[in-house]
N, C-alpha and C positions, 0 to 999 in steps of 0.2 A: 586512574581515570577510566570511566566506563567507555567501552567501545560499542557503538551501535552498528550492527551489520546491516547494510542495505544491498540487497541482491537484485540484480538486473536480469530479467528473464525475457528471452525472445519467444514470443507466443506463436510464431509461425513455424517453429520446429515441432515435430511430432512428439507427443508426451507418452511415456509408458502407461498403457491402459491399466496395468496391474496396480498402479498407485491409488486408484480411486475405488470407492465403495460402490455397491450396487445402486444405492440411492443416488449417488452423484452421477453415475452413468445415466440413470433414468432422467435426472434433471437436464443433463446435456442433450438428451434426445428430444427434449421439448423446445429447444431453440429453433426458431424459424429458418435461420440461415446456417449452413454447414460451417462457414468460417467463424461465425460467432461461437458455435458449439466447440470447435477445435480450440479456439483461444481460451475459452472458459476452462476446458479440460486441462490445457497446458498450465494455466495459472494455478488451478487447484492442485494439480500434481506437483508443481514446483513447491508450493507451500507445504504439502504433505512430506515431500522428500527432505526439505530443510528441517522441519520439525522432527522427522524420524531420526535424523542424525543426532539431534540434541537429546532425544528421549531414548535412543538406543532400540528403537522398534522399527518394523517395516512401515513404509509410508501409509499403506492401507490400514494399519492398526492404530494410527494416531487417533485418539478419541477427543473430539471437541466438546466443550460445554460452553454455556453462555453465562457471563457474569451478571451482576445486578442490573447493569444498564444495557444488557443484551450483547455486549462485546464478546466475540469468541475467545476462549481461553483453553489451555491444556494443563492438566495437573502435572506438577513437577517439571514443567518446561519453561521456556523463556516467554516474555511478553512479545507479541507479534502483531503485525498488521500487513494487509495486502491491498494493493490497488492495481487496476489494469485499465489501459486505454489503448485502442488500436492494437498494434502488434507488440506492445511493451507491458510488462508487469514489473512492479517493484514490491519487494518483501522486506520489511524492517523487523529485525530481531534484537531484543535487548534483555539483559538479565536484571530483573528487579525494578525496572522502570517502564511505565506505560509509554507506548509509542503510537503514533498515527502517521500514515503516509498517504500521499495522493499524487497521481500523475494524470495529466491531461494532454490531449493533442492540441497543437497550436492552430489547427485549422478549424476548430470549433468556434462558434460565435461567442462574443464576450459582452455584448451590449446589455444583456439582462443582469449582468453582475453589478452594474451600477446601483440597482435597487437593493443589493445586499450589503452595501458598504456602510460602515459606521461613520460618524462624523469625523473622527480622527483619521480614518482611512481616506475619506473624501478630501480632507485638507491636505494630507500628505501627497496624494496623487495629482492634485491640481484640477483646474477647470476641465481640461480635455485629456484624460489619461489615455495612454496608447493601449493597443490590444494586448500586447504581451504583459504589460504591467498589471492589467486587470486579471489576466489569467493567473499570474503569480500570486496575487492576493487571494484569488479563489482557491488555489491549491493550498495555501497556508490555512485558510479557513477550514477546508475539508480535512486536512491533516489534524488540525487542532480539535475539530469536532470528533473525529475518529479516536483520537488519543483519550478524550474524556469519556468516550462511550456513547456520545450523542447519536451517532449513526444517522439514519434517515429521519429521525424525529427531531432534528435540530432546526433552529431558526438562524440562518446565516448572519443576519444583521445583528445578532447578539454576540457574535464572536469577533472581538476586536483583535486583529493580528498585531497591532502596535502595543497592546496591553494584554498579553495572553494569559495572565493570571496563574503563575506557577508552572508555566510551560515555556520551553525554548523552541523557537522556530528556525528552520534553516532551509534555504532553497537548495535543490539538488540538480545535478546534471543527468538528465535521462536520455540524452542524445538529440540529434537534430529532429525537429518537428514535435518536440514534447517539452513541457515544463513540469516540475515536480517540487514537492516540499515535504519536510519531515517535522513532526512535533515530538518533543521529548519531555516527559514530566520531570519536575524538580529543577533546582538551581545549581546542582553539582556539575562541574565541568564534564564534558564528554567529547569523544571523537567519533567521526563517521568513518566506517571501514567499508568502502565500496567493494562489492563482490559481483561475480558473473557466474550464472549457472553454466555447467559444462554442456558440451554439445549433446544433441538428442541421442546420438549413438552411445556416448559414454553414459548418459543418464539411463538409457534402456538396459545397459549391461549391468550397472551397479544398483539401480533404483534409488540410490541416494548419493549426493555429492559428498566428497570428503570435507570435513571441517578443517579449516586452516586458520 
């Protein structure tokens, strides 16, 4: 059975600056708010550290490329996906199966999600769906779109989370104040292996977490 690793990252911990490239540091410098820049750096560093372990290279040397649909990939490494919201990032890693992941804060508004529901989803949620139910459906849609490579060019109303078409969807526990979901390609059984990034001090010493 395939094990899908789902890594939980605390973005309010300092990230080792050596994990990022010059271009990524330049992008971080363009954020208007320092806290947003810090969290973006932390999420990107976490992704690089995790992939560096798999590839046997330093985090900064992980070379990303984009597939036909624009989804980031690495040669010779696992399929992966990253999502972050607030102080939390989630990274999904899988061997040989496309994955998509999404995390959202529960204090965001959900009313606009109603316009993105399919007929099946509207029927399942009922006349007056509650806030968390809508956010969970949105997370599943985002995860499904990211797994397929749709990214920002997707039309959410076309993604039916009750008929995901060759993908499996699962809700995730991202901690209090967050909802999250995972999409995994294929019908073969799989398990979810929750992981947590090491402390900032340990990460800064080793630059990569140990694979377990």
